[in-house]
C-alpha positions in Angstrom: 42.4 -8.5 11.9 40.6 -5.4 13.3 41.7 -1.9 12.5 43.1 0.2 15.3 40.8 3.1 14.4 37.8 0.6 14.8 39.1 -0.7 18.1 39.5 2.9 19.3 35.9 3.7 18.5 34.7 0.6 20.3 36.6 1.2 23.4 34.8 2.2 26.6 31.4 2.1 24.7 28.2 0.0 25.2 28.4 -2.4 22.1 25.9 -4.9 20.9 27.0 -7.6 18.6 24.5 -9.1 16.2 25.4 -12.9 16.6 24.3 -16.0 14.7 26.9 -18.5 15.7 28.0 -18.7 12.0 31.5 -18.3 10.8 31.4 -14.5 10.4 29.8 -13.4 13.7 31.8 -16.1 15.7 35.0 -14.7 14.4 34.1 -11.2 15.3 33.0 -12.3 18.8 36.4 -13.9 19.6 38.3 -11.0 18.0 36.4 -8.6 20.3 37.4 -10.8 23.3 41.0 -10.9 22.3 41.2 -7.1 21.9 39.4 -6.4 25.3 36.3 -4.9 23.8 33.3 -5.1 26.1 30.0 -6.2 24.4 26.7 -8.1 24.7 25.1 -10.2 22.0 21.7 -10.7 20.4 20.5 -13.7 18.5 17.3 -14.6 16.7 15.7 -17.9 16.1 13.4 -17.7 13.1 12.1 -21.2 13.7 12.9 -22.5 10.2 15.9 -24.8 11.0 16.3 -27.4 13.8 20.0 -26.2 14.1 18.9 -22.9 15.2 18.1 -24.3 18.7 21.7 -25.5 19.0 22.9 -22.1 17.8 20.9 -20.3 20.5 22.2 -22.7 23.1 25.8 -22.0 22.0 25.2 -18.3 22.3 24.0 -18.8 25.9 27.1 -21.0 26.5 29.5 -18.3 25.3 27.7 -15.6 27.3 28.0 -17.6 30.5 31.7 -18.6 29.8 32.8 -15.0 29.0 30.5 -13.0 31.2 28.4 -11.0 28.7 24.6 -10.8 28.2 22.9 -12.8 25.6 19.6 -11.3 24.3 17.4 -13.8 22.4 14.2 -13.4 20.4 11.9 -16.1 19.1 10.5 -14.9 15.9 6.9 -16.0 14.6 7.0 -18.1 11.4 7.5 -16.0 8.3 5.0 -17.0 5.7 6.5 -15.3 2.5 9.2 -12.9 1.4 11.5 -14.4 4.2 14.6 -12.3 3.5 12.8 -9.0 3.7 10.7 -9.9 6.8 13.6 -11.5 8.6 15.6 -8.2 8.1 12.7 -6.1 9.5 12.4 -8.6 12.6 16.1 -8.4 13.1 16.5 -4.7 13.1 13.3 -4.0 15.1 14.8 -6.4 17.9 18.1 -4.6 17.7 16.5 -1.2 17.9 14.4 -2.2 20.9 17.5 -3.5 22.7 19.5 -0.4 21.9 16.8 1.9 23.3 16.2 -0.1 26.4 19.8 -0.7 27.3 21.4 2.4 25.7 23.8 0.6 23.5 25.9 3.1 21.6 27.2 0.8 18.7 25.6 -2.2 16.8 28.2 -4.5 15.5 27.6 -6.7 12.5 30.0 -9.3 10.9 29.5 -8.2 7.3 32.7 -8.9 5.3 34.2 -8.0 1.9 32.3 -10.8 0.1 29.0 -9.5 1.5 29.9 -6.0 0.2 30.9 -7.3 -3.2 27.8 -9.4 -3.5 25.7 -6.2 -2.7 27.5 -4.2 -5.2 26.9 -6.7 -8.0 23.2 -7.0 -7.2 22.8 -3.2 -7.1 24.8 -2.8 -10.5 22.4 -5.4 -12.1 19.3 -3.4 -10.9 20.7 0.0 -11.8 22.7 2.1 -9.4 25.1 5.0 -9.1 28.3 5.3 -7.2 26.9 5.7 -3.8 24.8 2.5 -4.1 27.7 0.6 -5.5 30.0 1.7 -2.6 27.3 0.1 -0.6 28.0 -0.8 3.0 30.4 1.5 5.1 32.3 0.6 8.1 30.6 3.2 10.1 27.0 4.4 9.7 25.3 6.8 11.9 21.7 5.7 12.7 19.0 7.6 14.6 19.9 6.1 18.1 23.3 4.4 17.5 26.3 3.9 15.2 26.3 0.7 13.0 29.8 -0.7 12.8 31.0 -3.3 10.5 34.6 -4.2 11.8 35.3 -6.9 9.3 34.1 -5.2 6.1 37.8 -5.1 4.7 38.3 -8.9 5.3 37.8 -12.0 3.0 35.7 -14.7 4.7 38.3 -17.4 4.0 40.4 -15.7 6.6 37.7 -16.4 9.1 37.6 -20.1 8.6 41.4 -20.2 9.0 41.3 -18.1 12.1 38.5 -20.3 13.8 40.3 -23.5 12.8 43.6 -22.3 14.2 41.9 -21.2 17.4 39.9 -24.3 17.6 36.6 -22.5 18.0 33.3 -23.9 17.5 30.9 -22.5 14.8 27.9 -23.5 12.7 27.3 -23.6 9.0 23.8 -22.6 7.8 22.6 -25.0 5.2 20.1 -22.5 3.8 23.1 -20.5 2.4 23.3 -23.1 -0.4 19.7 -22.4 -1.5 20.1 -20.6 -4.8 16.5 -19.7 -5.1 17.5 -16.9 -2.7 18.9 -14.1 -4.8 21.9 -13.3 -2.8 22.9 -16.9 -2.6 22.6 -17.2 -6.4 24.9 -14.1 -6.8 27.3 -15.4 -4.1 27.8 -18.9 -5.7 27.8 -18.0 -9.3 29.5 -14.6 -9.4 30.8 -13.2 -6.2 32.9 -16.2 -4.8 34.4 -17.1 -8.2 35.4 -13.5 -8.8 36.9 -13.0 -5.4 38.9 -16.3 -5.7 40.5 -14.9 -8.8 40.7 -11.1 -8.4 40.7 -10.6 -4.6 43.3 -7.9 -4.4 41.8 -5.9 -7.4 38.5 -6.0 -5.7 39.8 -4.7 -2.4 41.6 -1.8 -4.3 38.4 -1.0 -6.1 36.5 -0.5 -2.9 39.2 1.8 -1.6 38.6 3.9 -4.8 34.8 3.7 -4.4 35.1 4.8 -0.8 37.0 7.9 -1.8 34.5 8.7 -4.5 31.7 8.1 -2.0 33.1 10.5 0.5 33.6 13.1 -2.1 30.1 12.8 -3.5 27.9 12.1 -0.4 27.5 14.5 2.4 26.3 12.5 5.4 23.7 14.0 7.7 22.4 13.1 11.2 18.8 11.9 11.1 16.8 13.1 14.3 13.6 11.6 15.6 10.4 13.2 17.0 8.1 10.3 18.0 6.9 8.6 14.9 8.5 11.3 12.7 12.1 11.5 11.6 13.7 14.4 10.0 17.1 15.9 8.8 18.3 19.2 7.5 19.2 19.1 3.9 22.4 20.6 2.6 21.0 21.3 -0.7 22.4 18.3 -2.5 19.6 16.1 -3.6 21.9 13.0 -4.3 23.0 13.1 -0.5 19.3 13.7 0.5 18.2 10.6 -1.4 20.9 8.5 0.0 20.0 9.6 3.6 16.3 8.8 2.9 17.2 5.4 1.3 19.5 4.4 4.2 16.8 5.3 6.8 14.1 3.3 5.1 16.3 0.3 5.0 16.4 0.4 8.7 12.6 0.2 8.6 12.7 -2.9 6.4 11.9 -1.0 3.3 14.0 -1.1 0.0 13.1 1.9 -2.2 13.2 1.0 -6.0 15.3 2.7 -8.6 12.2 4.4 -9.9 11.2 5.7 -6.4 14.8 7.0 -6.1 14.4 8.8 -9.3 11.0 10.3 -8.3 12.5 11.5 -5.0 14.8 13.7 -7.1 11.9 15.3 -9.0 9.1 15.6 -6.3 8.9 17.5 -3.1 6.6 15.0 -1.5 6.3 11.2 -2.3 4.5 8.2 -0.8 6.7 5.1 -1.1 5.2 1.6 -1.0 1.9 3.1 0.2 3.6 3.1 3.7 6.1 5.9 4.0 5.6 9.6 3.4 8.7 11.7 2.5 8.2 15.4 2.4 10.6 18.3 1.8 9.7 21.5 3.5 12.1 24.5 3.3 15.5 23.1 4.6 14.1 19.9 6.2 13.1 16.6 5.0 10.4 14.7 7.0 9.7 11.0 6.9 6.8 9.3 8.7 4.2 6.6 8.1 1.7 7.5 5.6 -1.9 7.9 7.0 -4.5 6.6 4.5 -7.5 7.9 6.5 -9.0 11.3 5.7 -9.3 13.6 8.7 -11.4 16.9 8.6 -8.8 19.5 9.8 -9.8 22.7 11.4 -9.6 25.8 9.4 -7.1 27.5 11.8 -4.8 24.5 11.8 -4.8 24.3 8.0 -4.0 27.9 7.8 -1.1 27.5 10.1 0.3 24.6 8.0 -0.2 26.7 4.8 1.9 29.5 6.2 4.7 27.0 7.0 4.3 25.5 3.6 3.7 22.1 5.0 2.6 19.4 2.5 -1.1 18.5 2.9 -0.4 14.8 3.1 1.7 15.4 6.2 -0.9 17.6 7.9 -3.2 14.8 9.3 -0.1 13.3 11.1 0.8 16.6 12.6 -2.8 17.3 13.7 -2.9 14.0 15.7 0.6 14.7 17.1 0.4 18.2 18.7 3.8 18.0 20.4 5.5 17.1 17.2 3.8 19.9 15.4 4.9 22.4 17.9 8.5 21.2 17.5 8.2 21.4 13.7 6.9 25.0 14.0 9.9 25.8 16.1 12.3 24.5 13.5 10.6 26.2 10.6 10.1 29.6 12.4 13.9 29.8 13.2 14.9 29.7 9.4 
């Protein structure tokens, strides 16, 4: 069920599996064990379902039985916008573990249905080929590689696998709540279409991936403290894709209008939270500082010579080491 190329990339690496005890992640856990891939797991209790306590207990039970580490996190109660805040909590937890324990890969159990569901949601909002292609099996993040080993598989295969292997798993009752947008799409569109057109949908994603690889030039995002940056290849479509993917790791989903503005403007504040600024061959992203700081004349002149956006200057002034590194980057051009 796992591709040989995927297994090769996971061998002899420090892998962290995002685990929920549901059908998808339980399937991936046992497939990794079967193929001799070493890994640890991370599970989060959001405190909204009684069953979540049993799921965390099951995760610890598996960790003890199969000799891997189980990292757990008890989230504070989310008052509103649960999906977005849960995602932010989840990836903040994963990122903390990755940096602390030096994991090289983060594994998630996203499958073909998840990918198709995302595609339909993006299509209905307004999206291009890159957005419709959506999830990729391998995505380079700042400190790790995000790997989705089951992205080519239909979820029905997981049920069959777990039943055959007589493995325990949990079903999340909240997945039936159609007030949640993704659940609405899943029950009314994604599942019915996949039941009738599964092979055609699989082929379409093969074509979309080929188009994506031809259209988007991926880039490595680097980090300097609270600032991240990457070198542009001159293709604004690829730049916007890289910006969008990074912001998603920070729990922010750029709107179609914001993505359009990124094509037109050299500097943009998104959601009153993130500052994106293009300077020469680099694109810088950091938190936007709302406070006004009186900057020394000499510092402002240095920034002007480097053509650094005024909105970025307060951050650089308060982060001298980052500013020195930025000067090195720009002076070498």
